[in-house]
N, C-alpha and C positions, 0 to 999 in steps of 0.2 A: 453545433458541430453535429456534423452527420458523417455515415460510413464506420470503418473498425478504428477502435483505438489501437487493439491489440489484434494482429493475426500471424499465428502460429499454426504452421502445418508440417507434420511430421517431423518435429525436433526431438532429438536424441542427445542424452550426455551421460556420459560414464567416469567412473572413479578407476584409478589402480588400487589395489589392496592386496594383501598376503596373498590371496588365494586366487587371484587374476583380477580382472577388471571387474566391477559392480556397475551394472548399467541403473543410473537412478531414474531418466527418464528416456522412453523407448516410444518414438515414432508418435508424438503428444500432438493433438490438434486441438486450437483454442482458440475461438474468437470473440472476442470483447465489443460489443459496441458502443460508440462513442456516445456519451453521457448516461449510461448507465451503471447501476450496480452489481456486480458480479461476485460472488461467492465462490472462492476454490477450495473445495471438502475431500478430506478422506483419511485413512488410517495412519499412524505414524511412519515415516517410512517410504511412503507413497510415492516421493517425488514432488509433491508441492513445493515445499521451500527451494529447490533446485530450479523448476520451472520457473518460478516468480523472480529467481536470481537472475535468469536468462532474459527475463521479460524487462526486470529493469536494467539490464546491461552491466550486470556484477559479474557475469560468468559468459564465458561464449560458449555456445553451443556446439556441438560436435557435426550432429548432421540437421538437416531440415531448414525450414526457413522461419525467419519470426522479425515481423516490421512493426514497429511500435510509431503511432502516429505518424504512419507512412514512410519509416525509416528504419532500415537495417542497421542496427547499432555495431555490428560485427564488421561492417565493411567502413567504418570510422576507425581514424586513430585512435589510441588510447586518450588523449588531449581532448578530440573532438568529441569523443564518447561521453567522456566525465562532464563538460561543456554542456553537452545534451542533455542529461540527467538533470544536472543543475537548475535548467531553465525550464526543464518541461516535466519531472516528475516528482511527487510528494512521497515521504514515507513517514510510515507509523510503525515503529518496533513495539514488540511485546514489552518489552523490559524499560520503554519511555526512552533512555539514552540521553535524557539532559543533562548537561554540564553543570555539574553540583556546587562551582562556585559561581557561576553568572545568576542574573533574578531571570524571573521567568519570560520580561520583554528583551533581556539580552539575547536568552536563548532562541527565542522565536527570532529574533532578528539576523540570526545566523546565516540561514540562505542567501538573503539579502544582500548579506556583505560577501558572498561567497561569490554571489554574481555581479558584483561592483556597483553594487550601489553606493550612493553617500551613505555615512554614518547618520545624520539626522533623518535621511530619508528611511533609512532600514529601521529605525527606531521608531517611526510614524506607523510604517507598515505594521511593525507588530505589536502596535498598541492597536491599531484598528481590528488585526486578527486575534488578541486576546477580547477584546470586545464583542468578537464573533461569538465566540465559546462561552462567553458571559463571567470573562475572568479578568475583564479590564481593571477592577479594584486591587488587583492582586498582583501587578505587573512588576511591583518593586521585590517582591518577596523571592525566595531562592528554593530550588525544590524539596528539601528538607523542611520548609515552613508548608508545604502544600499536601493534602491528600493522595492518597492513590489515584483517585478520580480527578481531581484537579491536575495533576502531574500527564494524565494522560489526556485532558484538555490543552495542556501547554503544549504536547508533542502534536496534536492534532494543528493550533495554532500555526505551530512552525511547518508542518506539512502543507498547508494551504496558504504561507504568506505569499509567496512568490507567484501565486496565480498558475499552479502547472494545471497540463491537461488531463495528465493521469498521475493518480493515488493510491500508492500501493501499501496495504495494511498487513502485519505478519501478526495474527492472532491480537489484534488489539484490545480484547476484552478478557483476555485468559487472567491476568493478572488484578481482574476487579471482582467484587461481589455482584449479584445476579441485577440488582436493582441500578447500580452504577454503571455496569456494561449497558444495560438497556439505554441508559441516559446517553451515553456516550455514542452508542449506533445511531440513537436518532437524531444527534446532533452531526454526527459525522454524514450522515444522509442528508440531513436539510443542506449543511455547506456543500457537498459535492453537487447539489440540483443548483443551489443560488449562484455557485460559480462556473457552472457548465463544466464540472470535471467529471471524468469517468474513473470509477472506484473499484478498485478488485482487492477483494478482502480472504487471505487463507484465515480459517478458522476451523477448531474442533469444536465449538458451542452452538449447539444445535438451538438453543433457545433464542439466537440472534437471527435465525433463519429466513424471518419474517421480514427483515429489512433488504433482504435481496430481491432483485429485479429477476435473476435467473442466477441458477446454482451451478457447477461444473464439479462432477463427483470425480473421483480420480484414484486410482489404483494401479501396481505393480508399474508406474511409470506412464500410465495412458490415462487420457482422458474418457471415462466412459460412457458417459450421458451427460444433456445438458439439458436442464427446463426450469420452469417457475417450482417456486418452494409451495409444498402444500400446507394448509391451515393449520391440521392437527399434529402430526408429528414432525415436521421441519424435513424430511425427505423432500425428494424432487420427482416431478412426475416427467416420461420420458418425453 
């Protein structure tokens, strides 16, 4: 895969409030190269979640341009945009978002089933994905029977089971201790490279910056700079 997986130019998004409209994203420019691991960082309230929601096709932008894997999701009908997300984008959430009544294998199979796979094929793919995150032996366990780190690994398996070209992660280590968070990021980066996926990670955890190829710093709704992570303090270089 070559070129840009994500290309946003002049993206803007505002919300109504009692005091008037609040500008969450204001003229944001971001390019994520196909196959790279990009971190999006910045203070709370700076627009990171709004921007990745636009990139993931969950929100529609007000202004600017945003093409995901060559497609402008805002030009698609809602059903077509949903189908695009199901096929091409994987999600890793801060709170895992596993279904408590389903086993690990059943949770991981959900994206395959939503994409129309036969149940037997979905279960087979789910088991392979769990084995890729070293949880094959726990396939029959429910989330309550797993540790936090294991639940996040199940969430990783669910995100990559259908072979998405883009994986979007919202604070994937925030609910984990440092050691477990480092293990999860090491695994996530390896899986992305092995499966030729592009990885976009929103995080406040500077301890995991070393896993990024590049880091985009955001504040006041704009991307301020993009650079490689520094080895010592986790910040970026111009």
